[in-house]
Backbone as XML, in Angstrom:
<?xml version="1.0"?>
<chain id="A" units="angstrom">
  <residue number="1" name="MET">
    <atom name="N" x="3.142" y="-4.583" z="-14.189"/>
    <atom name="CA" x="1.983" y="-4.552" z="-13.327"/>
    <atom name="C" x="1.007" y="-3.497" z="-13.860"/>
  </residue>
  <residue number="2" name="ARG">
    <atom name="N" x="-0.224" y="-3.919" z="-14.000"/>
    <atom name="CA" x="-1.255" y="-2.991" z="-14.457"/>
    <atom name="C" x="-1.931" y="-2.348" z="-13.243"/>
  </residue>
  <residue number="3" name="ILE">
    <atom name="N" x="-2.021" y="-1.026" z="-13.243"/>
    <atom name="CA" x="-2.623" y="-0.272" z="-12.145"/>
    <atom name="C" x="-3.929" y="0.340" z="-12.639"/>
  </residue>
  <residue number="4" name="LYS">
    <atom name="N" x="-4.979" y="0.199" z="-11.824"/>
    <atom name="CA" x="-6.272" y="0.820" z="-12.127"/>
    <atom name="C" x="-6.725" y="1.619" z="-10.913"/>
  </residue>
  <residue number="5" name="PHE">
    <atom name="N" x="-7.507" y="2.659" z="-11.149"/>
    <atom name="CA" x="-8.080" y="3.428" z="-10.046"/>
    <atom name="C" x="-9.201" y="4.306" z="-10.564"/>
  </residue>
  <residue number="6" name="ASP">
    <atom name="N" x="-10.020" y="4.747" z="-9.639"/>
    <atom name="CA" x="-11.115" y="5.660" z="-9.945"/>
    <atom name="C" x="-10.522" y="7.059" z="-10.097"/>
  </residue>
  <residue number="7" name="PRO">
    <atom name="N" x="-10.681" y="7.706" z="-11.252"/>
    <atom name="CA" x="-10.081" y="9.027" z="-11.456"/>
    <atom name="C" x="-10.617" y="10.097" z="-10.502"/>
  </residue>
  <residue number="8" name="ILE">
    <atom name="N" x="-11.846" y="9.949" z="-10.036"/>
    <atom name="CA" x="-12.401" y="10.924" z="-9.081"/>
    <atom name="C" x="-11.721" y="10.772" z="-7.724"/>
  </residue>
  <residue number="9" name="LYS">
    <atom name="N" x="-11.557" y="9.513" z="-7.263"/>
    <atom name="CA" x="-10.849" y="9.279" z="-5.996"/>
    <atom name="C" x="-9.381" y="9.688" z="-6.109"/>
  </residue>
  <residue number="10" name="ASP">
    <atom name="N" x="-8.791" y="9.481" z="-7.283"/>
    <atom name="CA" x="-7.404" y="9.880" z="-7.519"/>
    <atom name="C" x="-7.260" y="11.396" z="-7.372"/>
  </residue>
  <residue number="11" name="ALA">
    <atom name="N" x="-8.154" y="12.149" z="-7.992"/>
    <atom name="CA" x="-8.106" y="13.617" z="-7.906"/>
    <atom name="C" x="-8.275" y="14.082" z="-6.462"/>
  </residue>
  <residue number="12" name="LYS">
    <atom name="N" x="-9.152" y="13.418" z="-5.718"/>
    <atom name="CA" x="-9.352" y="13.756" z="-4.302"/>
    <atom name="C" x="-8.087" y="13.469" z="-3.495"/>
  </residue>
  <residue number="13" name="ASN">
    <atom name="N" x="-7.437" y="12.336" z="-3.766"/>
    <atom name="CA" x="-6.210" y="11.983" z="-3.050"/>
    <atom name="C" x="-5.087" y="12.974" z="-3.362"/>
  </residue>
  <residue number="14" name="ILE">
    <atom name="N" x="-5.009" y="13.411" z="-4.611"/>
    <atom name="CA" x="-4.006" y="14.415" z="-4.990"/>
    <atom name="C" x="-4.268" y="15.711" z="-4.242"/>
  </residue>
  <residue number="15" name="ALA">
    <atom name="N" x="-5.525" y="16.142" z="-4.186"/>
    <atom name="CA" x="-5.876" y="17.392" z="-3.506"/>
    <atom name="C" x="-5.609" y="17.315" z="-2.004"/>
  </residue>
  <residue number="16" name="GLU">
    <atom name="N" x="-5.926" y="16.172" z="-1.385"/>
    <atom name="CA" x="-5.796" y="16.037" z="0.068"/>
    <atom name="C" x="-4.400" y="15.640" z="0.523"/>
  </residue>
  <residue number="17" name="ARG">
    <atom name="N" x="-3.704" y="14.822" z="-0.276"/>
    <atom name="CA" x="-2.430" y="14.252" z="0.179"/>
    <atom name="C" x="-1.263" y="14.520" z="-0.752"/>
  </residue>
  <residue number="18" name="GLY">
    <atom name="N" x="-1.547" y="15.061" z="-1.922"/>
    <atom name="CA" x="-0.479" y="15.330" z="-2.883"/>
    <atom name="C" x="0.102" y="14.081" z="-3.511"/>
  </residue>
  <residue number="19" name="LEU">
    <atom name="N" x="-0.657" y="12.984" z="-3.487"/>
    <atom name="CA" x="-0.160" y="11.695" z="-3.983"/>
    <atom name="C" x="-1.104" y="11.121" z="-5.031"/>
  </residue>
  <residue number="20" name="PRO">
    <atom name="N" x="-0.707" y="11.118" z="-6.293"/>
    <atom name="CA" x="-1.535" y="10.460" z="-7.304"/>
    <atom name="C" x="-1.435" y="8.941" z="-7.169"/>
  </residue>
  <residue number="21" name="PHE">
    <atom name="N" x="-2.536" y="8.261" z="-7.420"/>
    <atom name="CA" x="-2.560" y="6.805" z="-7.319"/>
    <atom name="C" x="-1.581" y="6.138" z="-8.277"/>
  </residue>
  <residue number="22" name="SER">
    <atom name="N" x="-1.229" y="6.799" z="-9.352"/>
    <atom name="CA" x="-0.279" y="6.214" z="-10.311"/>
    <atom name="C" x="1.080" y="5.938" z="-9.671"/>
  </residue>
  <residue number="23" name="LEU">
    <atom name="N" x="1.383" y="6.603" z="-8.544"/>
    <atom name="CA" x="2.658" y="6.374" z="-7.852"/>
    <atom name="C" x="2.761" y="4.975" z="-7.259"/>
  </residue>
  <residue number="24" name="VAL">
    <atom name="N" x="1.637" y="4.277" z="-7.133"/>
    <atom name="CA" x="1.680" y="2.904" z="-6.622"/>
    <atom name="C" x="2.626" y="2.057" z="-7.475"/>
  </residue>
  <residue number="25" name="GLU">
    <atom name="N" x="2.684" y="2.349" z="-8.748"/>
    <atom name="CA" x="3.583" y="1.621" z="-9.648"/>
    <atom name="C" x="5.050" y="1.820" z="-9.258"/>
  </residue>
  <residue number="26" name="ASP">
    <atom name="N" x="5.370" y="2.959" z="-8.639"/>
    <atom name="CA" x="6.747" y="3.286" z="-8.269"/>
    <atom name="C" x="7.135" y="2.814" z="-6.874"/>
  </residue>
  <residue number="27" name="LEU">
    <atom name="N" x="6.203" y="2.186" z="-6.149"/>
    <atom name="CA" x="6.552" y="1.649" z="-4.837"/>
    <atom name="C" x="7.650" y="0.604" z="-4.987"/>
  </residue>
  <residue number="28" name="ASP">
    <atom name="N" x="8.473" y="0.459" z="-3.956"/>
    <atom name="CA" x="9.520" y="-0.562" z="-3.960"/>
    <atom name="C" x="8.875" y="-1.907" z="-3.609"/>
  </residue>
  <residue number="29" name="TRP">
    <atom name="N" x="8.364" y="-2.583" z="-4.603"/>
    <atom name="CA" x="7.641" y="-3.833" z="-4.402"/>
    <atom name="C" x="8.552" y="-4.956" z="-3.912"/>
  </residue>
  <residue number="30" name="GLU">
    <atom name="N" x="9.860" y="-4.821" z="-4.106"/>
    <atom name="CA" x="10.805" y="-5.848" z="-3.634"/>
    <atom name="C" x="10.828" y="-5.931" z="-2.108"/>
  </residue>
  <residue number="31" name="THR">
    <atom name="N" x="10.605" y="-4.819" z="-1.432"/>
    <atom name="CA" x="10.659" y="-4.788" z="0.030"/>
    <atom name="C" x="9.283" y="-4.570" z="0.648"/>
  </residue>
  <residue number="32" name="ALA">
    <atom name="N" x="8.234" y="-4.660" z="-0.154"/>
    <atom name="CA" x="6.874" y="-4.423" z="0.341"/>
    <atom name="C" x="6.420" y="-5.550" z="1.261"/>
  </residue>
  <residue number="33" name="ILE">
    <atom name="N" x="5.589" y="-5.182" z="2.219"/>
    <atom name="CA" x="4.918" y="-6.151" z="3.079"/>
    <atom name="C" x="3.420" y="-5.889" z="2.941"/>
  </residue>
  <residue number="34" name="ALA">
    <atom name="N" x="2.665" y="-6.955" z="2.750"/>
    <atom name="CA" x="1.221" y="-6.820" z="2.576"/>
    <atom name="C" x="0.492" y="-7.653" z="3.620"/>
  </residue>
  <residue number="35" name="ARG">
    <atom name="N" x="-0.660" y="-7.148" z="4.031"/>
    <atom name="CA" x="-1.529" y="-7.902" z="4.937"/>
    <atom name="C" x="-2.975" y="-7.562" z="4.596"/>
  </residue>
  <residue number="36" name="GLU">
    <atom name="N" x="-3.831" y="-8.534" z="4.784"/>
    <atom name="CA" x="-5.238" y="-8.322" z="4.461"/>
    <atom name="C" x="-5.856" y="-7.345" z="5.452"/>
  </residue>
  <residue number="37" name="ASP">
    <atom name="N" x="-6.678" y="-6.450" z="4.947"/>
    <atom name="CA" x="-7.400" y="-5.487" z="5.778"/>
    <atom name="C" x="-8.719" y="-6.135" z="6.184"/>
  </residue>
  <residue number="38" name="ARG">
    <atom name="N" x="-8.781" y="-6.575" z="7.438"/>
    <atom name="CA" x="-9.965" y="-7.276" z="7.943"/>
    <atom name="C" x="-10.723" y="-6.458" z="8.979"/>
  </residue>
  <residue number="39" name="ARG">
    <atom name="N" x="-10.502" y="-5.142" z="8.985"/>
    <atom name="CA" x="-11.163" y="-4.314" z="9.997"/>
    <atom name="C" x="-12.678" y="-4.366" z="9.883"/>
  </residue>
  <residue number="40" name="LYS">
    <atom name="N" x="-13.187" y="-4.515" z="8.672"/>
    <atom name="CA" x="-14.629" y="-4.680" z="8.467"/>
    <atom name="C" x="-14.849" y="-5.395" z="7.141"/>
  </residue>
  <residue number="41" name="ASP">
    <atom name="N" x="-16.093" y="-5.772" z="6.890"/>
    <atom name="CA" x="-16.424" y="-6.455" z="5.639"/>
    <atom name="C" x="-16.648" y="-5.406" z="4.556"/>
  </residue>
  <residue number="42" name="TYR">
    <atom name="N" x="-15.723" y="-5.351" z="3.616"/>
    <atom name="CA" x="-15.810" y="-4.388" z="2.523"/>
    <atom name="C" x="-16.538" y="-4.964" z="1.308"/>
  </residue>
  <residue number="43" name="GLY">
    <atom name="N" x="-16.870" y="-6.240" z="1.368"/>
    <atom name="CA" x="-17.485" y="-6.880" z="0.218"/>
    <atom name="C" x="-16.465" y="-7.312" z="-0.824"/>
  </residue>
  <residue number="44" name="GLU">
    <atom name="N" x="-15.198" y="-7.122" z="-0.519"/>
    <atom name="CA" x="-14.095" y="-7.519" z="-1.394"/>
    <atom name="C" x="-12.854" y="-7.694" z="-0.527"/>
  </residue>
  <residue number="45" name="ARG">
    <atom name="N" x="-11.883" y="-8.419" z="-1.028"/>
    <atom name="CA" x="-10.634" y="-8.623" z="-0.286"/>
    <atom name="C" x="-9.736" y="-7.409" z="-0.509"/>
  </residue>
  <residue number="46" name="ARG">
    <atom name="N" x="-9.474" y="-6.668" z="0.567"/>
    <atom name="CA" x="-8.597" y="-5.499" z="0.487"/>
    <atom name="C" x="-7.273" y="-5.816" z="1.167"/>
  </residue>
  <residue number="47" name="VAL">
    <atom name="N" x="-6.211" y="-5.306" z="0.586"/>
    <atom name="CA" x="-4.870" y="-5.577" z="1.092"/>
    <atom name="C" x="-4.172" y="-4.255" z="1.378"/>
  </residue>
  <residue number="48" name="LEU">
    <atom name="N" x="-3.594" y="-4.160" z="2.583"/>
    <atom name="CA" x="-2.762" y="-3.011" z="2.943"/>
    <atom name="C" x="-1.333" y="-3.351" z="2.559"/>
  </residue>
  <residue number="49" name="VAL">
    <atom name="N" x="-0.741" y="-2.535" z="1.717"/>
    <atom name="CA" x="0.639" y="-2.725" z="1.275"/>
    <atom name="C" x="1.481" y="-1.611" z="1.871"/>
  </residue>
  <residue number="50" name="LEU">
    <atom name="N" x="2.526" y="-1.983" z="2.604"/>
    <atom name="CA" x="3.487" y="-1.019" z="3.131"/>
    <atom name="C" x="4.761" y="-1.159" z="2.317"/>
  </residue>
  <residue number="51" name="ALA">
    <atom name="N" x="5.176" y="-0.059" z="1.697"/>
    <atom name="CA" x="6.353" y="-0.098" z="0.826"/>
    <atom name="C" x="6.945" y="1.296" z="0.726"/>
  </residue>
  <residue number="52" name="TYR">
    <atom name="N" x="8.216" y="1.321" z="0.406"/>
    <atom name="CA" x="8.900" y="2.608" z="0.261"/>
    <atom name="C" x="8.630" y="3.227" z="-1.098"/>
  </residue>
  <residue number="53" name="LEU">
    <atom name="N" x="8.445" y="4.529" z="-1.059"/>
    <atom name="CA" x="8.391" y="5.375" z="-2.242"/>
    <atom name="C" x="9.473" y="6.409" z="-1.990"/>
  </residue>
  <residue number="54" name="GLY">
    <atom name="N" x="10.606" y="6.242" z="-2.655"/>
    <atom name="CA" x="11.767" y="7.058" z="-2.305"/>
    <atom name="C" x="12.259" y="6.642" z="-0.931"/>
  </residue>
  <residue number="55" name="SER">
    <atom name="N" x="12.478" y="7.610" z="-0.053"/>
    <atom name="CA" x="13.008" y="7.306" z="1.281"/>
    <atom name="C" x="11.921" y="7.235" z="2.347"/>
  </residue>
  <residue number="56" name="ARG">
    <atom name="N" x="10.649" y="7.296" z="1.956"/>
    <atom name="CA" x="9.541" y="7.350" z="2.912"/>
    <atom name="C" x="8.617" y="6.152" z="2.728"/>
  </residue>
  <residue number="57" name="LEU">
    <atom name="N" x="8.257" y="5.525" z="3.854"/>
    <atom name="CA" x="7.327" y="4.401" z="3.810"/>
    <atom name="C" x="5.911" y="4.918" z="3.544"/>
  </residue>
  <residue number="58" name="HIS">
    <atom name="N" x="5.225" y="4.260" z="2.631"/>
    <atom name="CA" x="3.858" y="4.627" z="2.279"/>
    <atom name="C" x="2.929" y="3.436" z="2.486"/>
  </residue>
  <residue number="59" name="ALA">
    <atom name="N" x="1.642" y="3.738" z="2.632"/>
    <atom name="CA" x="0.608" y="2.720" z="2.783"/>
    <atom name="C" x="-0.362" y="2.838" z="1.618"/>
  </residue>
  <residue number="60" name="ALA">
    <atom name="N" x="-0.557" y="1.741" z="0.932"/>
    <atom name="CA" x="-1.535" y="1.686" z="-0.157"/>
    <atom name="C" x="-2.539" y="0.594" z="0.178"/>
  </residue>
  <residue number="61" name="VAL">
    <atom name="N" x="-3.801" y="0.885" z="-0.027"/>
    <atom name="CA" x="-4.833" y="-0.139" z="0.097"/>
    <atom name="C" x="-5.261" y="-0.479" z="-1.320"/>
  </residue>
  <residue number="62" name="VAL">
    <atom name="N" x="-5.201" y="-1.771" z="-1.630"/>
    <atom name="CA" x="-5.485" y="-2.219" z="-2.992"/>
    <atom name="C" x="-6.378" y="-3.456" z="-2.971"/>
  </residue>
  <residue number="63" name="THR">
    <atom name="N" x="-6.982" y="-3.714" z="-4.109"/>
    <atom name="CA" x="-7.637" y="-4.989" z="-4.383"/>
    <atom name="C" x="-7.042" y="-5.494" z="-5.688"/>
  </residue>
  <residue number="64" name="TYR">
    <atom name="N" x="-7.276" y="-6.750" z="-5.965"/>
    <atom name="CA" x="-6.798" y="-7.320" z="-7.219"/>
    <atom name="C" x="-8.019" y="-7.674" z="-8.052"/>
  </residue>
  <residue number="65" name="GLN">
    <atom name="N" x="-8.153" y="-7.025" z="-9.214"/>
    <atom name="CA" x="-9.316" y="-7.216" z="-10.074"/>
    <atom name="C" x="-8.867" y="-7.428" z="-11.512"/>
  </residue>
  <residue number="66" name="ASP">
    <atom name="N" x="-9.315" y="-8.498" z="-12.104"/>
    <atom name="CA" x="-9.059" y="-8.762" z="-13.524"/>
    <atom name="C" x="-7.584" y="-8.645" z="-13.892"/>
  </residue>
  <residue number="67" name="GLY">
    <atom name="N" x="-6.712" y="-9.186" z="-13.041"/>
    <atom name="CA" x="-5.283" y="-9.174" z="-13.321"/>
    <atom name="C" x="-4.603" y="-7.837" z="-13.111"/>
  </residue>
  <residue number="68" name="ALA">
    <atom name="N" x="-5.301" y="-6.899" z="-12.486"/>
    <atom name="CA" x="-4.727" y="-5.572" z="-12.246"/>
    <atom name="C" x="-4.790" y="-5.243" z="-10.757"/>
  </residue>
  <residue number="69" name="VAL">
    <atom name="N" x="-3.925" y="-4.336" z="-10.345"/>
    <atom name="CA" x="-3.957" y="-3.801" z="-8.989"/>
    <atom name="C" x="-4.884" y="-2.592" z="-9.021"/>
  </residue>
  <residue number="70" name="HIS">
    <atom name="N" x="-5.981" y="-2.659" z="-8.258"/>
    <atom name="CA" x="-6.929" y="-1.549" z="-8.189"/>
    <atom name="C" x="-6.640" y="-0.774" z="-6.905"/>
  </residue>
  <residue number="71" name="VAL">
    <atom name="N" x="-6.227" y="0.485" z="-7.046"/>
    <atom name="CA" x="-5.833" y="1.312" z="-5.902"/>
    <atom name="C" x="-7.067" y="1.935" z="-5.268"/>
  </residue>
  <residue number="72" name="ILE">
    <atom name="N" x="-7.186" y="1.766" z="-3.960"/>
    <atom name="CA" x="-8.278" y="2.361" z="-3.198"/>
    <atom name="C" x="-7.786" y="3.595" z="-2.457"/>
  </residue>
  <residue number="73" name="SER">
    <atom name="N" x="-6.559" y="3.520" z="-1.915"/>
    <atom name="CA" x="-5.986" y="4.690" z="-1.239"/>
    <atom name="C" x="-4.464" y="4.610" z="-1.250"/>
  </residue>
  <residue number="74" name="LEU">
    <atom name="N" x="-3.843" y="5.776" z="-1.090"/>
    <atom name="CA" x="-2.387" y="5.883" z="-1.000"/>
    <atom name="C" x="-2.071" y="7.057" z="-0.098"/>
  </residue>
  <residue number="75" name="ARG">
    <atom name="N" x="-1.201" y="6.804" z="0.887"/>
    <atom name="CA" x="-0.819" y="7.859" z="1.829"/>
    <atom name="C" x="0.527" y="7.519" z="2.446"/>
  </residue>
  <residue number="76" name="LYS">
    <atom name="N" x="1.105" y="8.488" z="3.147"/>
    <atom name="CA" x="2.306" y="8.215" z="3.927"/>
    <atom name="C" x="1.910" y="7.311" z="5.085"/>
  </residue>
  <residue number="77" name="ALA">
    <atom name="N" x="2.781" y="6.364" z="5.416"/>
    <atom name="CA" x="2.496" y="5.439" z="6.509"/>
    <atom name="C" x="2.529" y="6.169" z="7.846"/>
  </residue>
  <residue number="78" name="HIS">
    <atom name="N" x="1.614" y="5.767" z="8.743"/>
    <atom name="CA" x="1.599" y="6.291" z="10.106"/>
    <atom name="C" x="2.744" y="5.656" z="10.894"/>
  </residue>
  <residue number="79" name="TRP">
    <atom name="N" x="3.118" y="6.282" z="12.008"/>
    <atom name="CA" x="4.261" y="5.787" z="12.784"/>
    <atom name="C" x="4.028" y="4.364" z="13.279"/>
  </residue>
  <residue number="80" name="LYS">
    <atom name="N" x="2.793" y="4.004" z="13.617"/>
    <atom name="CA" x="2.525" y="2.629" z="14.068"/>
    <atom name="C" x="2.772" y="1.630" z="12.931"/>
  </residue>
  <residue number="81" name="GLU">
    <atom name="N" x="2.427" y="2.026" z="11.721"/>
    <atom name="CA" x="2.671" y="1.160" z="10.564"/>
    <atom name="C" x="4.163" y="1.042" z="10.284"/>
  </residue>
  <residue number="82" name="VAL">
    <atom name="N" x="4.889" y="2.140" z="10.467"/>
    <atom name="CA" x="6.345" y="2.114" z="10.289"/>
    <atom name="C" x="6.963" y="1.154" z="11.301"/>
  </residue>
  <residue number="83" name="ASP">
    <atom name="N" x="6.533" y="1.249" z="12.565"/>
    <atom name="CA" x="7.039" y="0.335" z="13.599"/>
    <atom name="C" x="6.732" y="-1.120" z="13.247"/>
  </residue>
  <residue number="84" name="TRP">
    <atom name="N" x="5.499" y="-1.400" z="12.835"/>
    <atom name="CA" x="5.108" y="-2.762" z="12.481"/>
    <atom name="C" x="5.938" y="-3.267" z="11.311"/>
  </residue>
  <residue number="85" name="TYR">
    <atom name="N" x="6.114" y="-2.425" z="10.290"/>
    <atom name="CA" x="6.906" y="-2.787" z="9.111"/>
    <atom name="C" x="8.326" y="-3.159" z="9.537"/>
  </residue>
  <residue number="86" name="GLU">
    <atom name="N" x="8.940" y="-2.331" z="10.373"/>
    <atom name="CA" x="10.314" y="-2.596" z="10.813"/>
    <atom name="C" x="10.402" y="-3.879" z="11.625"/>
  </residue>
  <residue number="87" name="GLN">
    <atom name="N" x="9.394" y="-4.155" z="12.462"/>
    <atom name="CA" x="9.375" y="-5.410" z="13.220"/>
    <atom name="C" x="9.289" y="-6.609" z="12.275"/>
  </residue>
  <residue number="88" name="GLN">
    <atom name="N" x="8.421" y="-6.521" z="11.286"/>
    <atom name="CA" x="8.263" y="-7.620" z="10.331"/>
    <atom name="C" x="9.536" y="-7.829" z="9.523"/>
  </residue>
  <residue number="89" name="LYS">
    <atom name="N" x="10.148" y="-6.751" z="9.092"/>
    <atom name="CA" x="11.391" y="-6.854" z="8.317"/>
    <atom name="C" x="12.495" y="-7.463" z="9.168"/>
  </residue>
  <residue number="90" name="GLY">
    <atom name="N" x="12.537" y="-7.111" z="10.444"/>
    <atom name="CA" x="13.523" y="-7.688" z="11.351"/>
    <atom name="C" x="13.352" y="-9.188" z="11.478"/>
  </residue>
  <residue number="91" name="ARG">
    <atom name="N" x="12.105" y="-9.647" z="11.506"/>
    <atom name="CA" x="11.824" y="-11.089" z="11.584"/>
    <atom name="C" x="12.242" y="-11.796" z="10.302"/>
  </residue>
  <residue number="92" name="GLN">
    <atom name="N" x="12.009" y="-11.146" z="9.166"/>
    <atom name="CA" x="12.381" y="-11.752" z="7.885"/>
    <atom name="C" x="13.889" y="-11.850" z="7.729"/>
  </residue>
  <residue number="93" name="ASP">
    <atom name="N" x="14.611" y="-10.888" z="8.304"/>
    <atom name="CA" x="16.063" y="-10.857" z="8.166"/>
    <atom name="C" x="16.775" y="-11.738" z="9.184"/>
  </residue>
  <residue number="94" name="SER">
    <atom name="N" x="16.036" y="-12.230" z="10.201"/>
    <atom name="CA" x="16.677" y="-13.048" z="11.226"/>
    <atom name="C" x="16.945" y="-14.449" z="10.673"/>
  </residue>
  <residue number="95" name="PRO">
    <atom name="N" x="17.920" y="-15.164" z="11.236"/>
    <atom name="CA" x="18.248" y="-16.513" z="10.750"/>
    <atom name="C" x="17.062" y="-17.473" z="10.817"/>
  </residue>
  <residue number="96" name="ALA">
    <atom name="N" x="16.175" y="-17.289" z="11.809"/>
    <atom name="CA" x="15.007" y="-18.166" z="11.936"/>
    <atom name="C" x="13.948" y="-17.808" z="10.903"/>
  </residue>
  <residue number="97" name="GLY">
    <atom name="N" x="14.030" y="-16.589" z="10.355"/>
    <atom name="CA" x="13.292" y="-16.118" z="9.275"/>
    <atom name="C" x="11.876" y="-15.988" z="9.178"/>
  </residue>
</chain>
């Protein structure tokens, strides 16, 4: 997977959250859940990806450009996102699936 990001936004994210965008590559993509971010019109299709990085659930907002994942943001998931993720995973693991 090819990862792209704005180096200025990456430096800001490192300073504010201690998370370089390059860590998106290390997310557990096997257990990731993604949903489109439709809160407003961004002029592009943005996707919220919830996935584990180590033992902690993280939230990445990405777009797909020219065959690459373009990272817009990366942070630890909020508790509401953790709850939603667990609910979705529970549905996927149920026999009705």
